[in-house]
N, C-alpha and C positions, 0 to 999 in steps of 0.2 A: 703831494696832492697831484693827481693827474688832471688833465684838462679835457674839456668837452671837444668834440663829441664822444660820447661813451657808447658802449654796447647797449642797445635798447633793452636787452634782457636784464642787464644790471640795474638800469633805472627802474624797470618794472619790479624787480625783486625789492629794491629799496622802497618803492612806493607801497608794495604789499606789506613789507615789514612795518612801515609807518602806519598804515591803515590798521594792521593787527593791533598795534599799540593803542589805537583809539577805539578798537573793537568795531571797526567798520568792515563787514563782510564784502569782499570784492569779487565779482564774477569776471570772466574773461571779457565780456562785453563792456562792463563798467571800467575795467582796467584800461582798455583801449582808449576810452574817452578821457579818463583822468590822465593817462600818459600823454595824450595829445595836448591836453590843456597845459601840462607842465612844459612840454616842448614849446608850445606857442608862447607862453609867458617868458620862458628863457630866451627865446628868439627876440622877443620884443625888448627885453632888458639888455641883452648882451650883443645882439645882432649875430649871434652864432647859434647853430643847432645844438641841442643837448644830446641828441641821439644820432648814431650813424644810420645811414639808409634813409628811406623815405616813407612817409605815411601815404596811404592810398585811400581814395574815396570809395568805400564799400557801401552796400545798401544801408547799413545801420550806423553810418558815420565814419570818421577817420579810423584807420586800422594800420598798425605796423605789422607787416606779414611775419617777421621773425618772432615777434612777441606772440602773435596769434598762434603760430605753430608750437611755441614753447608751452602754451597753456591750453591748447584745444582739447586735450584729454580731460580737462576738468568740466567741460560742457557748460551748463548754465549754473552749476552750483558755485558757492564761494571757493576761491582758489586756496588750496591747502598745500601746494607744492611750491618750489622755487625753481626757476630756470637754471640750467647748468650748461657748461660748455663741454663739448666732446672733442677730444683729440682726433683729428682726421686720420692719423696714421695708426695709433694704437686702439682707438675706440674708447679709451678710458674717459670717464666723466670727471669734471672738477667743478668746484664752486666758482662762481663768477665774483670778481672783486667788486665791492660796492664803492662808488665814488664818494669822496669827501670834499664837497664843494659848497662853500657857504651860501652862494647865490642860489644854487640848486636846492639846498636844504630849506632856505627861506621860501622859495617858490613852491616847493612840494608841500610845505606846511600850509601855505595859503590855499592851495588847490584842495587839499584834504579838508581844511576848515570850511571852505565854501561849497564844495561839491561832493566830498567823500561819503556823506551820509545819504545821498540821494539814490533812489533806485535807478537801475541801468536804463530803463525806458525813459526816465526824465533826462538822464545824461545824453541819450540819443537825441531827444528833442533839442537840447541845448546845442549840441554839435551840428544840428541841421538848421541853425539860424539862417534865414533867407538871404542875408547879405554876408554870411561867413564864408570861410575858405572851402568847406565841403560843398556847400551849395553852388559856389562859383565854379568848381571843377565839374560837378554834375551837370550844370547848365551848359558848359562848354562842350562836354561830351555829347549831350543830347542834340546839340547843334552841329556836331561834327567838327568842332573847332579844336578838339583835343583828342589825341590818340592814345593817351595813357590815363590811368586813374590816379597817378601820383599827384600829391598836393605839394607843389614847390614851396620851399621855405619862404621865397619872396611873396607868394600869395598868402601864406600864413601870417607873415609879418605885417602885410598890408591890411588884411581883412579880419583878422581874429578880433580886433577891437569891436566888431559888430556882433560877436557871438554873445548870445544872451547869457547873463550871469545871475547868480543868487548872491546878493550882497551879505556881508556878515550879519548874523543875528536877525535875519528877515525870513519871512515865509518864502517857500520856493515858488513864488509867482514870478513869471517872467516880466522884466521891464520891456518897454517898447523895443521892437526889433531894430529901430534906428538909433537907439541909445548906444553910443560908443563905450567900449570897455573903460576908457580913460575917466569916465564919470563915476566909476566905482573904485573900490579900494586898491586896484592894481595900477592906477594912473601914475 
């Protein structure tokens, strides 16, 4: 078993495969939010990032640029392809190895169970929690206190607990924005 951090496209492929098993259609926008939730929960649990590179605070929430580029051809429709790796010398494509990590598998299942069936717009709302990591970076940028859109892992570890969640077997109504994540099933 290899260890984190992994190629973000591999994690995205694994997430898409798991979502397909549950018959959850996932668009690029939804994938970005679900991938960020997996990343954040993995950070909180292990203190290590699950993906290489950084998420950025884009208009519609956290985005991993490498994953965005891999799936942007799918537009707004449910993703039907999988990301591949390209040899920079030969140009040949190859499938990406999927990680086999028990902690990642558990977190991915929880993310899909809690958020996988929600529409992309609702996932954007969740990722825009007023006290969450995305909002923190956007506020810093608007004040001129940040010069990059990157969401540092330290900010995600510290503030993701304030991201609004949909607890298991509940309607997708948001709890109070001040309710930390630890009061829900991921605590």
